[in-house]
Structure formats: structure tokens, C-alpha cells
C-alpha positions as CSV (number, residue, x, y, z in Angstrom):
1,M,-223.0,-116.6,2.0
2,K,-219.2,-116.2,1.9
3,N,-217.2,-112.6,2.4
4,S,-213.9,-113.6,2.2
5,I,-211.7,-116.3,0.7
6,L,-209.3,-115.7,3.5
7,T,-212.2,-116.6,5.8
8,I,-212.6,-119.8,4.0
9,L,-208.6,-120.4,4.2
10,A,-208.2,-119.9,7.7
11,L,-210.5,-123.1,8.0
12,F,-207.8,-125.5,6.8
13,A,-204.9,-123.4,8.5
14,T,-204.5,-125.7,11.2
15,C,-204.5,-128.8,8.4
16,F,-202.2,-128.4,5.6
17,T,-199.0,-126.6,4.8
18,A,-197.3,-126.1,1.2
19,L,-193.9,-125.8,-0.3
20,S,-193.1,-122.7,-2.5
21,Q,-192.2,-123.9,-6.0
22,N,-190.4,-122.4,-8.7
23,D,-192.4,-123.2,-11.8
24,F,-195.1,-124.1,-13.3
25,P,-195.2,-127.8,-15.2
26,Y,-197.8,-126.5,-17.7
27,T,-198.2,-124.9,-20.7
28,T,-201.3,-122.9,-21.9
29,E,-203.4,-122.7,-25.2
30,V,-206.6,-121.2,-26.0
31,F,-209.2,-122.3,-28.2
32,S,-212.6,-122.4,-29.5
33,E,-214.6,-125.6,-29.5
34,E,-218.3,-126.0,-29.3
35,Y,-219.7,-126.4,-26.0
36,N,-222.0,-129.2,-25.2
37,H,-223.6,-130.0,-22.1
38,L,-222.3,-133.3,-20.4
39,E,-224.8,-136.4,-21.1
40,N,-225.4,-139.5,-18.8
41,Y,-223.9,-137.6,-16.3
42,F,-223.6,-138.4,-12.4
43,P,-225.3,-135.6,-10.4
44,L,-223.1,-134.6,-7.6
45,N,-224.4,-135.2,-3.9
46,I,-224.9,-131.8,-3.1
47,D,-228.2,-130.7,-1.6
48,P,-230.4,-128.0,-3.2
49,N,-229.6,-124.1,-2.3
50,W,-226.3,-125.1,-2.0
51,D,-223.7,-122.2,-1.5
52,V,-220.3,-123.5,0.0
53,P,-220.3,-127.4,-1.3
54,I,-217.2,-129.4,-0.6
55,T,-217.3,-133.0,-2.0
56,E,-215.2,-135.5,-3.1
57,L,-215.2,-136.4,-6.9
58,N,-215.4,-139.4,-8.3
59,M,-212.2,-139.2,-10.8
60,Q,-211.9,-143.1,-11.5
61,F,-208.1,-142.6,-12.0
62,E,-205.2,-141.2,-10.3
63,F,-204.5,-137.7,-11.6
64,P,-201.1,-136.6,-12.0
65,C,-200.0,-132.9,-11.3
66,F,-197.0,-131.0,-10.2
67,G,-194.4,-133.8,-10.4
68,D,-196.9,-136.1,-8.3
69,T,-200.1,-137.8,-8.1
70,A,-203.0,-136.4,-6.1
71,E,-204.1,-137.9,-3.4
72,L,-208.0,-136.3,-2.9
73,V,-209.7,-134.5,-5.9
74,R,-212.7,-132.7,-4.7
75,L,-214.9,-129.8,-5.8
76,S,-214.1,-126.7,-3.7
77,D,-215.8,-123.9,-1.9
78,I,-213.5,-121.3,-3.3
79,G,-214.9,-119.8,-6.3
80,G,-215.6,-122.2,-9.2
81,S,-212.5,-124.8,-8.6
82,I,-211.4,-128.5,-8.0
83,E,-209.3,-128.6,-4.6
84,I,-206.1,-130.7,-5.2
85,F,-204.4,-132.2,-2.4
86,M,-201.2,-134.5,-2.5
87,E,-199.5,-136.9,0.0
88,N,-196.8,-134.6,0.7
89,G,-199.5,-131.9,1.8
90,D,-199.2,-129.8,-1.2
91,F,-202.6,-128.1,-2.0
92,H,-203.5,-126.9,-5.2
93,L,-206.5,-125.3,-7.3
94,I,-207.9,-125.4,-10.8
95,S,-210.4,-122.6,-10.9
96,G,-212.6,-122.1,-13.9
97,T,-213.1,-118.7,-12.0
98,N,-212.2,-117.1,-8.7
99,A,-216.0,-115.6,-7.9
100,D,-217.9,-117.5,-5.8
101,L,-220.9,-119.5,-6.7
102,S,-224.1,-120.4,-5.6
103,D,-227.1,-121.8,-6.4
104,I,-229.5,-119.3,-8.1
105,L,-232.5,-120.8,-5.7
106,N,-231.4,-118.7,-2.9
107,V,-232.7,-115.7,-4.0
108,I,-235.5,-116.9,-6.2
109,P,-238.9,-117.5,-4.7
110,D,-240.1,-121.1,-4.1
111,T,-243.2,-120.2,-6.1
112,L,-241.6,-120.0,-9.0
113,D,-241.1,-122.9,-11.4
114,V,-237.4,-122.4,-11.7
115,E,-234.4,-124.8,-12.5
116,G,-231.8,-124.8,-10.1
117,S,-227.9,-124.9,-10.5
118,F,-226.3,-128.2,-10.5
119,H,-222.8,-129.7,-10.2
120,R,-222.7,-133.1,-12.5
121,S,-219.9,-135.3,-13.6
122,V,-218.8,-138.0,-16.0
123,V,-215.9,-139.8,-16.8
124,E,-215.1,-140.7,-20.5
125,G,-212.7,-142.8,-22.5
126,V,-210.8,-145.9,-21.8
127,A,-207.4,-146.2,-19.4
128,P,-204.6,-144.9,-20.0
129,N,-206.6,-142.3,-21.8
130,R,-209.9,-141.2,-19.8
131,V,-211.5,-137.9,-19.0
132,F,-213.0,-136.8,-16.0
133,K,-215.6,-133.8,-17.1
134,L,-217.3,-131.7,-14.3
135,E,-219.8,-129.1,-15.2
136,Y,-221.1,-126.3,-13.1
137,Y,-224.9,-126.0,-14.7
138,N,-226.7,-122.9,-14.5
139,V,-225.0,-121.5,-11.8
140,G,-225.4,-118.3,-9.8
141,F,-222.8,-115.8,-8.4
142,D,-222.7,-115.2,-4.7
143,W,-221.5,-111.4,-4.7
144,E,-224.7,-110.5,-7.5
145,M,-226.9,-112.3,-4.8
146,I,-225.4,-110.9,-1.9
147,S,-225.6,-107.3,-3.6
148,T,-228.7,-107.1,-5.1
149,G,-230.9,-110.2,-3.9
150,T,-231.4,-111.5,-7.7
151,A,-229.6,-113.8,-10.0
152,Q,-229.4,-112.0,-13.2
153,S,-226.3,-113.6,-14.1
154,V,-225.6,-117.4,-14.3
155,A,-223.0,-119.3,-16.4
156,N,-222.3,-122.9,-17.7
157,F,-219.2,-124.0,-17.8
158,Q,-216.7,-127.4,-17.6
159,I,-213.3,-128.7,-16.1
160,W,-211.9,-131.5,-17.4
161,L,-209.0,-133.5,-16.1
162,F,-207.2,-135.8,-18.4
163,E,-205.3,-138.8,-17.1
164,N,-202.2,-137.5,-18.6
165,G,-202.2,-134.7,-16.6
166,D,-203.8,-132.3,-19.0
167,I,-206.4,-129.7,-17.9
168,E,-208.8,-128.0,-20.1
169,I,-211.8,-125.2,-18.9
170,H,-214.7,-125.2,-20.9
171,Y,-217.0,-122.0,-21.1
172,G,-220.6,-122.2,-22.5
173,P,-223.7,-120.3,-22.3
174,H,-223.8,-117.4,-19.8
175,T,-225.7,-114.2,-19.1
176,I,-223.1,-112.0,-17.4
177,Q,-222.9,-108.7,-18.6
178,N,-220.4,-107.1,-16.0
179,L,-217.6,-108.8,-14.3
180,D,-217.9,-106.5,-11.2
181,D,-221.5,-107.4,-11.1
182,V,-220.5,-110.8,-10.3
183,C,-217.1,-110.8,-8.3
184,F,-216.0,-110.1,-5.0
185,W,-212.2,-109.4,-5.7
186,S,-210.9,-106.6,-7.7
187,F,-210.4,-108.5,-10.9
188,A,-212.3,-112.1,-12.1
189,T,-209.8,-114.7,-13.6
190,A,-208.9,-118.2,-14.4
191,G,-206.3,-120.7,-13.7
192,L,-204.1,-122.6,-11.5
193,S,-203.2,-121.6,-8.0
194,A,-200.5,-123.6,-6.7
195,Y,-198.5,-124.2,-3.4
196,W,-200.8,-122.6,-0.9
197,N,-199.6,-121.9,2.7
198,F,-202.1,-121.6,4.7
199,Y,-200.8,-119.9,7.5
200,D,-199.7,-116.7,5.4
201,F,-202.2,-117.3,2.8
202,T,-199.4,-117.2,0.1
203,G,-199.1,-119.4,-2.8
204,S,-198.2,-119.0,-6.7
205,M,-200.8,-118.6,-9.3
206,M,-201.0,-118.9,-13.2
207,W,-203.9,-116.4,-13.7
208,A,-205.1,-115.1,-16.7
209,N,-204.9,-111.3,-17.5
210,G,-206.5,-109.1,-20.7
211,D,-208.7,-110.2,-23.4
212,E,-210.6,-113.4,-22.4
213,S,-210.6,-114.9,-25.7
214,N,-206.6,-114.5,-25.9
215,P,-205.5,-114.0,-22.5
216,A,-201.9,-113.8,-21.0
217,F,-201.7,-116.7,-18.2
218,M,-199.2,-114.7,-16.1
219,E,-196.7,-116.7,-13.4
220,Y,-196.9,-115.2,-10.0
221,F,-194.6,-117.2,-7.4
222,D,-194.8,-116.8,-3.5
223,V,-197.5,-113.8,-3.4
224,E,-200.1,-112.9,-0.6
225,Y,-203.8,-113.4,-2.1
226,D,-204.8,-109.8,-1.5
227,S,-201.9,-108.0,-2.3
228,L,-202.1,-109.7,-5.8
229,Q,-205.3,-108.6,-6.4
230,I,-204.4,-104.9,-6.1
231,S,-201.2,-105.3,-7.6
232,P,-200.8,-103.3,-11.2
233,V,-199.2,-106.8,-12.7
234,F,-202.4,-108.4,-12.2
235,T,-205.3,-107.0,-14.4
236,G,-207.7,-110.1,-14.5
237,L,-209.8,-111.0,-17.3
238,N,-211.7,-108.4,-19.3
239,N,-215.1,-110.3,-19.8
240,W,-216.2,-113.3,-19.2
241,P,-215.2,-116.3,-21.6
242,E,-217.6,-116.4,-24.4
243,D,-219.7,-119.7,-25.4
244,S,-216.9,-122.2,-26.7
245,Q,-213.9,-120.7,-25.2
246,V,-211.5,-123.1,-24.1
247,Y,-208.4,-122.9,-22.0
248,R,-205.9,-125.7,-22.1
249,F,-203.3,-126.5,-19.7
250,S,-200.8,-129.1,-20.9
251,Y,-198.9,-131.1,-18.3
252,D,-195.1,-131.2,-19.3
253,L,-194.4,-133.9,-16.8
254,A,-197.3,-136.0,-17.9
255,P,-196.4,-139.4,-19.3
256,T,-196.2,-140.4,-22.8
257,I,-199.7,-141.2,-23.9
258,N,-200.2,-144.8,-25.1
259,I,-202.1,-144.1,-28.5
260,D,-201.2,-147.8,-29.7
261,E,-198.5,-147.8,-32.4
262,T,-198.1,-144.3,-33.4
263,T,-195.0,-143.8,-35.9
264,K,-194.2,-140.0,-35.0
265,P,-193.9,-138.7,-31.7
266,D,-195.0,-135.3,-33.3
267,L,-198.5,-136.6,-33.3
268,S,-200.9,-137.4,-30.3
269,I,-204.6,-138.4,-30.2
270,Y,-206.6,-138.5,-27.0
271,P,-208.7,-140.3,-26.2
272,N,-207.9,-143.1,-27.8
273,P,-209.8,-145.6,-27.7
274,S,-213.1,-143.6,-27.9
275,S,-216.9,-143.7,-29.5
276,D,-217.5,-139.9,-30.1
277,Y,-214.3,-137.9,-30.8
278,V,-211.0,-137.6,-30.6
279,I,-208.4,-135.0,-30.9
280,A,-205.2,-134.7,-33.0
281,Q,-202.4,-132.8,-31.4
282,F,-199.4,-131.8,-33.5
283,S,-196.0,-129.9,-32.5
284,D,-196.6,-126.6,-34.3
285,N,-199.2,-124.5,-35.7
286,S,-198.5,-124.8,-39.2
287,E,-201.1,-125.9,-41.9
288,R,-201.1,-129.4,-42.6
289,R,-203.6,-132.0,-44.8
290,V,-205.1,-135.1,-42.2
291,D,-206.4,-138.2,-44.1
292,L,-208.3,-140.7,-42.3
293,F,-208.0,-144.3,-43.5
294,N,-210.0,-147.4,-42.3
295,S,-208.2,-150.6,-41.8
296,N,-208.6,-151.5,-45.3
297,G,-206.8,-148.5,-46.3
298,S,-209.6,-146.6,-48.1
299,L,-209.9,-143.0,-47.7
300,V,-212.5,-142.0,-45.1
301,N,-212.2,-138.3,-44.6
302,T,-209.9,-135.2,-45.2
303,F,-209.1,-132.3,-42.9
304,I,-207.1,-129.2,-43.2
305,S,-205.3,-128.3,-39.2
306,K,-203.4,-126.0,-38.0
307,G,-202.0,-127.5,-34.9
308,R,-205.1,-129.1,-33.3
309,L,-207.7,-131.2,-34.5
310,R,-211.1,-132.6,-33.7
311,V,-212.2,-135.7,-35.4
312,E,-216.2,-136.6,-34.9
313,L,-216.2,-140.4,-34.8
314,S,-220.1,-141.0,-34.3
315,D,-220.7,-141.8,-37.9
316,L,-218.1,-144.2,-38.3
317,T,-218.1,-147.7,-37.7
318,S,-215.9,-149.1,-34.6
319,G,-212.5,-150.8,-35.4
320,S,-209.3,-149.5,-36.4
321,Y,-208.3,-146.4,-38.3
322,I,-205.1,-144.4,-39.2
323,L,-204.5,-140.5,-39.2
324,K,-201.8,-139.4,-41.8
325,T,-200.6,-136.0,-42.5
326,D,-198.8,-134.6,-45.8
327,K,-195.9,-133.6,-43.0
328,G,-195.2,-137.6,-42.6
329,E,-196.9,-137.8,-39.1
330,E,-199.1,-141.1,-38.4
331,A,-201.1,-142.4,-35.6
332,R,-203.7,-145.4,-35.6
333,L,-207.1,-144.7,-33.6
334,I,-209.5,-147.1,-32.2
335,I,-213.1,-146.6,-32.5
336,Q,-215.2,-148.3,-30.1
């Protein structure tokens, strides 16, 4: 079992160094979206009764972040996180939680017929609009297991990495009653940790504070990890995010998504092409009517949206469609 993140980071100290930076190239957004467990997934090559799994993730595309492209992306043993290694030596973390995770089977007798905890992933969409999705399924919490010898608290969440550099954390069903029960650190949080220096355990953080349904993602630059945990400027989340909560980090330096004949830059669509759903992202949160037309010009459906719209495609036939709004925005999408 893990006792301290400093012990873990020390293992990397001789291998990696990082440069301090002055800004995060991400803007944040919080919204609700139905949580769906991954289907047609690939299980990660991790043994049962795992505690600190580290394994490379099969992204199938280059992931842009922090002004460059990741050299290596892997599952981390630091909380519920993904590690990003850059060619220049920089190291970043994408964390669904800073609480350390373990397989619940570590404290559940073998005689009980209980499902364990799993990591699984899938890549959806077609280049250049693919999405890598990693799910933490039915995971337990190290601190609770150490403290109580039980696994009363379990959680489900996913980290999505988009080919254009965007990041989303999707939270699903959980049984957590109190964050103090599951997190060793003073405060539980989620977000981005970047530009780690493994010699003095400093880095820059974009961490969630306050109401879990509408947190403030505060930026802390060149801070020491333990010191930030006890600082009055960092409070962490009040509670674990509820089922359907999504934290989105939009990559400001990402290249323009090729959405094929988009006539207005104020509307972007991803993933495109798609067979399940598309997300229409607008430049502001004002209300607008959105009409979906097929290739014959016939109206298929009408929606009302404020800033962001999810359009389900499963009932539609394959082909070319047009989204138009009453504000003059227009984009073409392809259903496979």
C-alpha cells in the first residue's frame, strides 16, 4: 500500500526533470452528461489485487498538450491519474482524483463472490477527431482500506483525451459518503498537475476547489506539493462529484478541428465523423435553436441549446447532415 506521494515521486527523481511554466493553456468548463460505462473496451494488462499499477496506454494517436506532443502516456500510480511524459523531459498529470486507488479485492475475502476493480479503455471516432477513453471501474480507495480494512467506498469515473488536445473527466456512480474517509491528503481534488520537478517536489497545479458541482479551478505555480495541501488558498472539493458530473479542460493551443465544410468558426463539432453522438460547441452560452437537416434538406430534428449540445445519432441513417442555428452558425457532420 502507498503511504505518501513523495515516496512515489522520489522513485522518478533520478530520471526526470521539469521546467516551471507561467500559464496553463486550458480553459475549464463544468456540465452534466449521462455517464455510460465503456462498451467494446480493451482491459488493461493489470493483475488482480492491483495497488500501484503503471502501464502504457494505447492512445492510437498523438496527444497534444502544454504546447507540445506527448512522448509517452501511461496509467499512473499517483491517485486516479494519467501520466504524460514529453520529449523535453516535462512531466504532467491528469487526475480524476488525488486519492490513491486500489482493487477492492485487496480487503475482501476470496470466498465472497465479489466483482473486483478494473481499468479499461477504448478509442472512438475517426482521425483527426478520435477520443481515447479510460475508465476506472468499481475502484476502491487505498486510505480507507488501510484505515478500516474494508472497501465500503467505490467509484466509477473516466478520463477522456481528445485528439485535438481537450480533456474531460466524467464521474459516474459511487458510494462515497465522506472524502476524509478515502483521501490521505488534507483535501481531495481533481484537475491538472504540470511541470513537476522531482528533485524538490514542486510543480504547477490547476486544481478544483469548493462546490463539486461548480468548482473553481485555481492555478498555483511553482508550489511544493505538501505545502499546498496545508495552505489556506487551497481547500479542495467539498464532496465527491455526483453521477453525471463532467469537468472539461479545453486546450487553447489545439489545432483547428477538421469538421469538414464548417462555414462559421463559432461552431465546432466532435467527434466527426461519428456513429453514436456528436457534441456541438458554441462560442457563447446564449440560447439558440439548432436544426438538423439531412442531405436532402429535410428537417430531421430541432434542439434548444445553451453553449453546448449533445446530439444522439443512433436512430439516424449514415450519411451527410447539416446543423444550422438561428444565429447563422452552420456545420456539416458525417454519420457513419
